Rosetta silent file (secondary structure, phi, psi, omega in degrees, C-alpha in Angstrom):
SEQUENCE: MAGALDAADEAVDLLLESGRAPGDILVLTTGEQHPWAGHELSFGEAAYWAQHDAGDDVFFADVSAADRAASRPVVVVAVNGDADGTVARTLPVARERAGALLIVCGDPQTINSALGAGV
SCORE:     score description
SCORE:     0.000 S_00000001
   1 L     0.000   -4.929  172.852    5.820   -2.000  -34.073 S_00000001
   2 H   -60.393  -24.207 -176.440    3.830   -2.899  -31.048 S_00000001
   3 H   -66.902  -28.964  174.528    6.181   -0.641  -29.149 S_00000001
   4 H   -58.158  -40.658  176.781    4.563    2.246  -31.083 S_00000001
   5 H   -60.267  -58.906 -175.543    1.202    1.554  -29.368 S_00000001
   6 H   -59.895  -40.444 -175.686    2.902    1.429  -25.938 S_00000001
   7 H   -72.970  -36.824  171.643    4.905    4.677  -26.545 S_00000001
   8 H   -66.898  -33.209  173.941    1.579    6.454  -27.626 S_00000001
   9 H   -63.582  -42.528  178.208   -0.189    5.214  -24.486 S_00000001
  10 H   -63.107  -33.674 -179.246    2.646    6.543  -22.463 S_00000001
  11 H   -70.486  -42.456  175.072    2.535    9.830  -24.215 S_00000001
  12 H   -61.366  -40.881 -179.534   -1.120   10.075  -23.565 S_00000001
  13 H   -66.646  -46.099  174.058   -0.643    9.283  -19.886 S_00000001
  14 H   -58.136  -39.800  178.333    2.064   12.060  -19.627 S_00000001
  15 H   -64.301  -43.013  178.921   -0.138   14.469  -21.295 S_00000001
  16 H   -65.282  -44.082  179.955   -3.018   13.728  -18.854 S_00000001
  17 H   -59.571  -30.283 -173.253   -0.723   13.719  -15.933 S_00000001
  18 L   -89.754    1.768  173.283    0.598   17.232  -17.018 S_00000001
  19 L   111.001   -8.734  177.940   -2.856   18.642  -17.049 S_00000001
  20 L   -60.869  141.844 -178.881   -4.179   18.233  -20.580 S_00000001
  21 L   -79.855  147.864  177.136   -7.865   17.449  -20.728 S_00000001
  22 H   -51.264  -40.131 -175.572   -8.863   14.093  -22.208 S_00000001
  23 H   -70.364   -9.613  175.813  -10.945   15.649  -24.777 S_00000001
  24 H   -81.534   -9.984 -165.441   -7.837   17.446  -26.184 S_00000001
  25 E  -117.459  125.265  169.632   -6.253   14.291  -27.381 S_00000001
  26 E  -114.201  133.424  172.972   -6.666   12.343  -30.598 S_00000001
  27 E  -115.445  122.428  178.081   -4.575    9.157  -31.167 S_00000001
  28 E  -109.838  142.235  177.490   -4.210    7.835  -34.663 S_00000001
  29 E  -114.759  132.213  179.261   -2.800    4.437  -35.609 S_00000001
  30 L   -85.469  -15.819  175.141   -1.112    3.605  -38.982 S_00000001
  31 L  -124.860 -133.170 -175.136   -1.549   -0.119  -38.651 S_00000001
  32 L   -48.224  148.316  175.275   -3.520   -2.421  -36.410 S_00000001
  33 L   -68.041  150.276  168.364   -6.224   -0.404  -34.423 S_00000001
  34 L   -60.252  141.910 -175.576   -5.623    0.508  -31.010 S_00000001
  35 H   -60.297  -27.887  176.677   -7.260   -2.014  -28.642 S_00000001
  36 H   -69.462  -38.400  177.706   -9.515    0.676  -27.272 S_00000001
  37 H   -54.850  -59.333  177.557  -10.735    1.644  -30.748 S_00000001
  38 H   -51.524  -43.749  175.209  -11.486   -2.005  -31.376 S_00000001
  39 H   -65.804  -49.264 -178.874  -13.362   -2.504  -28.240 S_00000001
  40 H   -64.481  -33.536  170.070  -15.506    0.517  -28.721 S_00000001
  41 H   -60.967  -23.312 -177.208  -16.214   -0.351  -32.297 S_00000001
  42 L   -69.836  -13.063  171.987  -17.631   -3.561  -31.101 S_00000001
  43 L   -94.332    7.820  175.673  -20.643   -1.585  -29.811 S_00000001
  44 L   105.299  153.642  178.331  -21.222   -0.170  -33.291 S_00000001
  45 H   -61.376  -34.122 -174.429  -20.100    2.711  -35.432 S_00000001
  46 H   -71.008  -45.188  176.683  -22.713    5.069  -34.182 S_00000001
  47 H   -56.822  -48.403 -178.968  -21.735    4.626  -30.509 S_00000001
  48 H   -48.976  -59.015 -177.499  -18.096    4.944  -31.496 S_00000001
  49 H   -75.088   -9.385  169.923  -18.493    8.184  -33.363 S_00000001
  50 H   -68.545  -39.527 -170.647  -20.930    9.580  -30.714 S_00000001
  51 H   -70.774  -42.253 -178.662  -17.972    9.372  -28.166 S_00000001
  52 H   -66.855  -36.230  177.266  -15.750   11.268  -30.755 S_00000001
  53 H   -67.717  -34.285  178.142  -18.510   13.967  -31.153 S_00000001
  54 H   -61.872  -31.985  173.826  -18.938   14.333  -27.451 S_00000001
  55 L    55.576   35.689  173.877  -15.110   15.357  -27.383 S_00000001
  56 L  -107.707    0.880 -178.581  -14.892   14.645  -23.615 S_00000001
  57 L  -140.331  161.634  173.503  -12.390   11.832  -23.717 S_00000001
  58 L   -52.749  130.403 -173.710   -9.237   10.707  -25.494 S_00000001
  59 E  -116.780  134.009  175.411  -10.337    9.379  -28.878 S_00000001
  60 E  -116.018  132.902 -174.591   -8.506    6.627  -30.779 S_00000001
  61 E  -140.982  150.193  176.239   -8.845    6.110  -34.489 S_00000001
  62 E   -75.781  148.662  176.473   -7.338    4.198  -37.338 S_00000001
  63 H   -56.966  -23.145 -179.540   -5.730    6.616  -39.872 S_00000001
  64 H   -69.545  -12.837  177.552   -8.250    5.583  -42.343 S_00000001
  65 H  -110.360   14.377  178.028  -10.861    7.628  -40.167 S_00000001
  66 L   -64.964  -35.328 -178.188   -8.650   10.569  -39.799 S_00000001
  67 L   -64.060  -25.460 -176.260  -10.551   12.665  -42.331 S_00000001
  68 L   -85.659  -19.473 -178.323  -13.659   12.110  -40.260 S_00000001
  69 L   -79.421  128.960 -178.290  -11.927   12.965  -36.912 S_00000001
  70 L   -73.109  159.745 -178.881  -12.120   16.540  -35.850 S_00000001
  71 L   -62.914  139.508  178.819   -9.057   18.559  -35.021 S_00000001
  72 E  -128.864  161.590  174.271   -7.898   18.403  -31.300 S_00000001
  73 E   -48.687  -49.126 -174.487   -5.127   20.369  -29.483 S_00000001
  74 E  -118.037  127.807  177.398   -2.969   17.278  -29.417 S_00000001
  75 E  -118.413  129.762  177.898   -2.565   14.475  -31.966 S_00000001
  76 E  -117.651  127.846 -177.107   -0.529   11.452  -31.087 S_00000001
  77 E  -109.693  123.568  174.655    0.402    9.184  -34.016 S_00000001
  78 E   -99.067   96.707  177.471    1.356    5.479  -33.318 S_00000001
  79 E   -75.531   87.135 -179.918    3.397    4.428  -36.389 S_00000001
  80 L  -114.519   18.401  173.498    2.568    0.758  -35.910 S_00000001
  81 L   179.469  157.510 -178.472    2.520   -0.111  -39.626 S_00000001
  82 L  -145.263   41.214  177.679    3.542    1.388  -42.989 S_00000001
  83 H   -57.781  124.179  179.727    1.599   -0.571  -45.591 S_00000001
  84 H    50.921   42.101  179.959    1.965    1.063  -48.859 S_00000001
  85 H    68.357   30.009 -179.024    3.326    4.295  -47.473 S_00000001
  86 H   -56.575  -37.613 -170.631    0.699    4.939  -44.984 S_00000001
  87 H   -69.972  -39.370  176.657    2.927    6.938  -42.713 S_00000001
  88 H   -58.923  -32.428  173.710    3.866    9.308  -45.401 S_00000001
  89 H   -80.190  -27.218  178.166    0.196   10.008  -46.044 S_00000001
  90 H   -68.543  -49.467 -169.056   -0.665   10.134  -42.313 S_00000001
  91 H   -57.681  -43.150  176.590    1.756   12.695  -41.042 S_00000001
  92 H   -55.563  -47.977 -170.765    0.323   15.595  -43.114 S_00000001
  93 H   -65.064  -40.773 -178.414   -3.083   14.807  -42.104 S_00000001
  94 H   -67.731  -36.118  175.366   -2.146   14.449  -38.513 S_00000001
  95 H   -67.768  -32.558  175.591   -0.364   17.809  -38.609 S_00000001
  96 H   -63.168  -39.842  179.400   -3.529   19.345  -39.968 S_00000001
  97 H   -83.449  -10.770 -178.111   -5.583   18.083  -37.143 S_00000001
  98 E   -84.351  114.078 -178.554   -3.063   18.954  -34.372 S_00000001
  99 E   -73.495  -38.169 -173.046   -4.002   22.409  -33.012 S_00000001
 100 E  -135.855  -35.323 -174.105   -0.890   22.881  -30.755 S_00000001
 101 E  -146.702  133.783  170.091    1.162   19.585  -30.526 S_00000001
 102 E  -114.930  129.125 -176.911    1.874   16.614  -32.689 S_00000001
 103 E  -121.776  123.616  179.703    3.591   13.606  -31.147 S_00000001
 104 E  -115.255  131.410 -175.114    4.779   10.826  -33.413 S_00000001
 105 E  -121.840  126.477  174.943    5.677    7.396  -31.828 S_00000001
 106 E   153.263 -168.113 -176.873    7.290    4.514  -33.565 S_00000001
 107 L   -69.389  114.834 -172.634   10.363    3.338  -35.407 S_00000001
 108 H   -57.093  -27.277  179.772   12.569    6.375  -36.255 S_00000001
 109 H   -65.121  -43.949 -179.622   13.768    4.838  -39.506 S_00000001
 110 H   -64.710  -46.464  178.826   10.132    4.490  -40.743 S_00000001
 111 H   -56.211  -51.868  174.532    9.265    7.966  -39.519 S_00000001
 112 H   -54.479  -48.658  172.154   12.381    9.511  -41.057 S_00000001
 113 H   -50.428  -54.159 -179.997   11.735    7.741  -44.376 S_00000001
 114 H   -60.856  -38.076  178.164    8.223    9.214  -44.449 S_00000001
 115 H   -70.063  -33.102  172.402    9.514   12.707  -43.685 S_00000001
 116 H   -65.450  -14.490 -172.269   12.014   12.285  -46.440 S_00000001
 117 L   -84.806    2.445  175.275    9.225   11.441  -48.742 S_00000001
 118 L   107.020   19.884  175.184    8.175   15.080  -48.816 S_00000001
 119 L   -69.019    0.000    0.000    6.091   15.418  -45.678 S_00000001
């Protein structure tokens, strides 16, 4: 499922190259945190969320923080884990947060299974 993080990073790169503003993009992970989020959280929760609130750069968050994350035009979901049906709970939240575009990266079987669960 590490491939999901790589695919999400590639999606972000393509979005930026196509002209999307960095502040338009929110990346959510369903398993292990994205390395960027882990690094930024090492400076403390306040600094991490201050970057989110500034809204001028791509923001990476664990799905557990999705309720706190503001909507952005583009949400990229890295399906890099599915403990206890996390993906089925994540996709509706991600869809609510995405103003224009939702991109889901990861194992198709896991994603399709979650979609079949009533998402």
